[in-house]
Phi, psi and omega in degrees: 000104181280319180290144174284122184259127181259131182233138173251121178261123184247120180236134178255141172241130172219097186052036182233051186304311184297309181298321183297318177300317178296317176302304177309311175308314181294315178296324180293348181261001186291156177270078177204133191279317197245080178217150174241149175245125173248121178251127178247115174277109195270058174078035178300148182279331188264212185252031178311308185304314182293328177290316179298321180297317181288322182274326191233001190301337178272349186249334184220169178265130181235130182230144179245132174259142181288338176215162180286115178266014188074175176300314185294310183294319181290322178292319179297319177302315176295322180295320177296321178298313185295317181298310189286322190265323187241341180048052184293159172286325179222154174240133181249118170267128185224122172299148184286343179263044178231163163228155188237149172291146187295338179260007191295317186287329178295315180296321180294313183296317181301321179285313185295325184286339181277347185219105184289351181274357174278117176267319178232139179221134179241153173278171163289141184244119183254163174291137176290330185268327180238096193298338181263000183269125178274127176265327181206131176218023183146162180208160174215168174251123179276096192293331178297339177243000182055045185239127177281134185245134179266122171280147189229021180265158181286141175234149185243349178220164183305132187228137178283146178227145176285322181235130178241123185294138181284005171306318174202119170204151184261129178245132181284152179304319181296321182292313180302319177299325185275315184279329185085189179289176177284147181289109187281355172299331183290322182069300174200141182085136182072348176298322180294317180298315179299316182295324176294322175297316177298324183294312180296317178299326176285356179095010179255166178255149166256130184223162173242133180250116184287342179283348179261128183234135174226145178250137188227139168261111190291141172043045183283341185276319182247323186085135193287346180257007184275160184288331179292315175298319177302311180298314186295317183289328175294311183292313190286331177297326181280322175300322180293315182296310190286344181239348184232004180245155177304154185300324183290334172295322188294330177293312180300314185289337177302316183278322177300313185294328176294316176296317182295324179304312181297315183290315181296314182297322180293320182292320180293322180291320179295328182263011175059043177251067186294325180293321179292320181300314178301315179297322180291316177303314182292326175298315179302308180298314183294320177300316178289339175274352179081019181275121179236195177083203184299135179296135176248080185257000000 
């Protein structure tokens, strides 16, 4: 790469002071010359913003939002700042509950820069707790269930993926200009799946680069058994189907989703998870009504 490539790394924090500090320390040690970090404090309740300003204020850009805008709103805020202030060649979205290999960004850029048809590129993602356990090495959408699937096998060369997880991915400037920002109706979850479909539709590729490595602590912000997580996955799956899939799929999913609702609600009641049952039902109804944005639980 002869040209100097500029990258803007966008990280969100929401009541995750400890994880975010570990993430920032990791990113600040990478082997890459031309990058900027934008940290968006997404309406944290404590003094996270003040701590970040004191510890990192001279090294990175830090912004505070008065309320939690979700992953989509927070990332879009960071992307707008990056576009206006830095005009980077690439934007890197990185979860705050990650640590990175010091050469990961160089590996991503090297691959992305050699193929202009690459719109999104992801590293291999390993478990933060079990360093040899792969959490993501590619993805696809299982269409009979409208479900994004993480592949977890070892790969040795750059691989095309239908679905790239939003835990960490690099977006080219050209793709962002064509696709625009993330759909804020999702708030969190399924926004990455939707963006990947838009990317493929725009004629770009989504790929995974095995030389780039990131470690991730899964679902540290909400937890997979919380009512908010249950609601968002129920609602956003329907929003995704109704807004991003071909019309003939939607007829099938109308009946499939109703059947799934009966089965899931039965399971939650049998297992005495009444809050999750209520959240799943509300998500189902709100998704079919086209209600997006911040959960009102």
